[in-house]
C-alpha positions as CSV (number, residue, x, y, z in Angstrom):
1,M,0.1,0.1,-0.1
2,K,1.5,3.6,-0.8
3,R,0.2,6.9,-0.3
4,Y,0.5,10.2,-2.6
5,D,-0.2,13.2,-1.0
6,L,-1.3,15.6,-4.1
7,R,-3.0,18.4,-2.0
8,H,-0.2,20.6,-2.5
9,L,-0.9,20.7,-6.2
10,K,-4.5,22.0,-5.7
11,D,-6.8,21.3,-8.9
12,E,-3.7,20.5,-10.7
13,F,-3.2,17.0,-9.6
14,E,-4.7,15.0,-12.3
15,P,-1.3,14.9,-14.6
16,R,0.6,13.9,-11.5
17,M,-2.0,11.2,-10.6
18,K,-1.5,9.7,-14.1
19,A,1.9,9.9,-14.0
20,I,2.1,7.9,-10.8
21,L,-0.6,5.5,-12.2
22,T,0.6,4.9,-15.3
23,E,4.6,5.0,-14.9
24,E,5.8,4.4,-10.8
25,H,2.9,2.5,-9.5
26,K,3.4,-0.9,-9.0
27,A,0.5,-3.5,-10.1
28,G,-1.0,-5.5,-7.2
29,E,-0.1,-2.6,-4.5
30,V,-2.6,-0.7,-3.6
31,A,-2.9,3.1,-4.2
32,I,-4.3,6.0,-1.8
33,F,-4.4,9.3,-3.3
34,L,-5.3,12.7,-1.3
35,F,-6.4,15.7,-2.9
36,E,-8.1,18.7,-2.7
37,I,-12.2,18.6,-4.0
38,G,-13.0,22.5,-4.5
39,D,-16.5,22.3,-6.2
40,F,-16.6,18.6,-6.1
41,S,-15.9,18.5,-10.0
42,P,-12.5,16.5,-9.8
43,I,-14.0,13.6,-7.8
44,Q,-15.8,12.1,-10.8
45,K,-12.4,13.3,-13.3
46,S,-10.4,11.2,-11.1
47,A,-12.6,8.0,-11.0
48,D,-12.5,8.0,-14.5
49,L,-8.7,8.5,-14.4
50,V,-8.2,5.5,-12.4
51,K,-10.4,3.2,-14.7
52,E,-8.6,5.0,-17.8
53,C,-5.0,3.9,-16.1
54,G,-6.6,0.2,-15.8
55,Y,-7.2,0.5,-12.1
56,E,-10.0,-0.5,-9.8
57,L,-11.4,2.0,-7.6
58,L,-12.0,0.5,-4.3
59,N,-13.1,3.4,-2.4
60,S,-13.8,6.7,-2.8
61,L,-14.5,9.2,0.2
62,K,-14.3,12.8,1.7
63,F,-11.4,13.0,4.2
64,N,-12.2,16.5,5.7
65,E,-14.0,19.8,4.8
66,V,-11.7,20.4,1.7
67,D,-10.0,16.8,1.2
68,W,-10.9,13.8,-1.0
69,T,-9.5,10.1,-0.9
70,I,-9.3,7.7,-3.6
71,V,-7.9,4.2,-3.1
72,C,-7.3,1.7,-5.9
73,K,-5.8,-0.9,-7.5
74,K,-4.3,-2.6,-10.3
């Protein structure tokens, strides 16, 4: 299990998340991503990105008032 904190990227986290999923993360290992949600539109975008990269979305939940957590596995 590996955790990636992308909150410092604000609403520009998607390119980094895609790079992690396609180039860095090992298949078979669970990935946990934290990012800021703002107007909630990043939630669907991140779920679509997980699917596009061939990962299974295991969980998606609100972490606190401004942050969201996505858990996925390939």
